N, C-alpha and C positions, 0 to 999 in steps of 0.2 A: 375816645380818640379818635380824632378823624383823621384820615392820612391827608394830609397836614394837619393831623389830630392831635387833640389832648381829650381830658375828660371829664365829667364831675367828679369830684372825689375820687375816683379812681379814673386811671388815665382811660378813657373808651374812646373808640376810634371810627370814624366813619370816612368815606372816601376824602383823600387829603385834599386840603385848601390848595394844597401845591402837589400833584404828583406826576412825575414825569419818569420816565426811564431812561436810566444810562447805562447802555449796554444792557447786561442781564439783572442791574441793580437798579432799586426805587430810590427816585429820590422824593423823601417825603416833608413835612411840617405838621408835628405834632400840635395839633390845637384843642383846647379843651372841649367836650361835646356840651351841646347846647339844646334846647327844644321847651318848647313852649311848657309853662309849670313846670319848669326845673328851678329849683332854691339853692344857690350854693352860696356857702356863708353867709347866711341872713338874707341874700338880695336876691331878688327875684329877676332881674333886670337880664338880657343877653350878655354874655362874656365873652372876648372873643381873644382868650391867654393860648399862647403856646410854650410849649416847651424848648427851652435852650439852655446853653452852656452858662455857668456863672460867670464865669471868668470871661475875659476879653477875646480870648483866641482859641477857648475849646481846647484845654490842656490836660494831661494828666491829674487825677483827683480834684479836677472841679465837679463841682455838685450840680446837678440838673433840678433846674427851677422854671418855674411858671412867670412869664410877663407878657403884655400885652404884644399881640400878634404884629410881624412886622417883617420886611425884607431882609431883616438881618441873616448873615450868613451863620449865625451861631444859632438859628433856628431852624435849621436845615440840616438833613442826617438822610442818610443810607442805609436802606433796608435790606439785607440781604439774607436769603432764607438759608438755612441750612439744615442738609439735607438729614433726614431720618429723625427729626424732630417736632415737624410740624410747625416751628416757629422760626426765627430767625435773631440775627444780631442786629441791632441799630448803633450807628456809629457817625462820628459828626462830618458833614461831608468834608470841612475844611480840615479834619483829621483823621481819616480812616485806620491809623493805627489803635485807636481805640474806641471801646465799645460802651453802651449803656449797660451800667454794672447794677446790681442788687448787692448790697455787700455785707457781710456776715452781719454787721450792726443795723441792717436795714434800712441805710440809706443808699441815694441811687448816688453814683458817680461815674466818672469814666475814667476805666481803668485800661491797660493794654490789653488787647482782644488774645486770647487764648482759644486753644483747641477742646474745649468740653464740652461734652453734650447731655448729660446727666448728672445732677448735684445733688449728694448728702445734704437734706434740709437744712442740718445746724452748721454743715463743716465749709461750706465753700461759698464764694463771690456766684454769683449766678449771672451768665451774659444771653443766655438762650431766652428769648420771649418768646408766648406762645399767645394768640388771641388776636393779634392785628389783622383786621378784615380791612384792606383798602377800598373796600364797597359801602362799608356799613358802619354802626357803632358796634365797637369792641371793647372788649375790657381785656386788660394786658394782664400775664399772670408770667413769674417766673418758670422756666421748664420744671414742672417736677413738684411744684407748690402751688397748687390751684386753688387752696385757701387763702392764700396772699394775693392781694392787687397792686399794680403796680400805682400807688398811690401818690397824689400831688401835696 
């Protein structure tokens, strides 16, 4: 993911194509990471795909999907560091009451933000995402589950 970030096969980040400060929060666009020699879905050409809300206005239960990068507000997110976790929450810029959530069924949806910091691997939806580096390619994981990537 690149801050303006996304990744190859797992969301990887490196400094955002769009990255700016909003007070203490980072405004980011998650773009799929690509470098020379990367093959993604049997294609070797550069891809400029970004994470976006599936619906037209980033509402609860929208899935997060990849689409060609654009200036759409559905591709803008807020990254808020979460104390004591080494990670943070990612919220749509247009609806900061919702968080990117890895659900029990391993889907990636927008759900109301909660206060959880650690999660039993099998029990709860996970909203704390670790691994985002705004300055380098990164691989994102749900907090506490480092063998699972936030795959696209």
